[in-house]
C-alpha positions, 0 to 999 in steps of 0.5 A: 500500500502506498503511503503517499497522500494526495493533496486533493484528498478530502479530510473525510477520506483521510480520516477514514484511511487512518481510523482506529480500524485502519492502520497507517500505510507505513506498517507494511514496511515494519520488518517481520519478526527475526529480521532486524531494522535497517541501519538507517532506523534509529528506533523501532517499536513494533506491535507493542502491547503494554499493560498496567496491571490488568489495564491494556494501555498500548494496543499493537503500537508500531512506529519508528524514528529514522537516523538523524530524523525527528519524530513527533509523537502527539496525542491528548492526555492518556493517549499512550505517549509517555507509556510508549517512552517508558516501554522504550527505555525499559521502565515498563516491559511490553507484554508483546512486541519488539523494541530495537535500537539500531537493530539491537533488540532491547525489549525486556532489558533493564533501563541501564542496559537500554541506556548503554545502547545510546538511549537517553530520556528527558522525562516529563516533569524534568526529575532533576536532582534538586539537592545537587548542584547543576554541575553535579546533576550533569556529572552523574549522567556522563557516559562515553559514547558506544563504539568508539564514537567521538565524545560530543557532550561534556560539561564544556559543550553543555555549558556552551549550549546552555550559558545560563547553566554555566552561570549557575553551575554551583547552584542547587538545581532545586533553586532554578527557574522552570526553564532553567530546570528544563535546560538542565534536564536536556543537558543531563540527557546529552551528557550520556552522549546518546544516539537516540534522544527521547523528550517527553513534554519539554514545553510543559509549564514553560513561558512562551519565551522559554519554550522558544529557546527550548525548541531552538535547542531541539532544532540545533540538536536535529541539525547535528544529526541526533535522532529525536523522539519529541512527545508533545501535546502542542501540535504546532510546536511539533509540526514546526520541527518534526520530519515525521508525525505519529498520533496516538489515541487511546493507546493505538496509532491512528496517524503515521505520516511525514509532517509534509504529507499532513501539511499538504493534505490539510489533515484535520487532527482535531478529533485525535488531539482534542483541539477545537 
């Protein structure tokens, strides 16, 4: 099935193609079990079922992030975005399905083992160590990259990216502003020299000016070739920076396309994002 979207397609037709009963056309390209992803695929989730106790929260969820691309993961509250990130980093083992990082199967492995594969998470709510200094928060996350790759992120490079963190390097993290704490959370993730960066609601609770600064940083990271999954409820922010878009609704993938395809088709996302 072709994954192209005709610009002349009506909104109703697009909605029908990407209903909960009709998976997005890209899934014909998900590798079969036993076959690894292509080297150009940084992250793959395939046919993921996940549960909280007896509650089925992810239903055959599949998506991928290409190497050096930015995937925007959208959906209203409770859609399964954060749960998908928890599955990816090993906090919530899936009941079934595959998770691969550059072709290496990681589903069911510990968070430490998955982090060692080059995955870093900027969690929702930042979760910095409030009683440690800025410098200490960064230092505890330091990790050399895998496979002899060059060391891109050090205290110096993080401070160059976020000058305000350098100014406050000896300050307790709990005394920082919300925007500064978000910068610290991003910097801490970068200190692990990741190949895949997951960012869960980085704009949450921030003033518009700080959101603009955070998004500018995300653009720079993308331009440097980092593979990024950006979880957001703010569709405009995501469309401004993403290469690809996946939308979740009630734990299911309802839309999976490039940002350009959705823009050119004029797709109505209101029913999936709760925006009216």
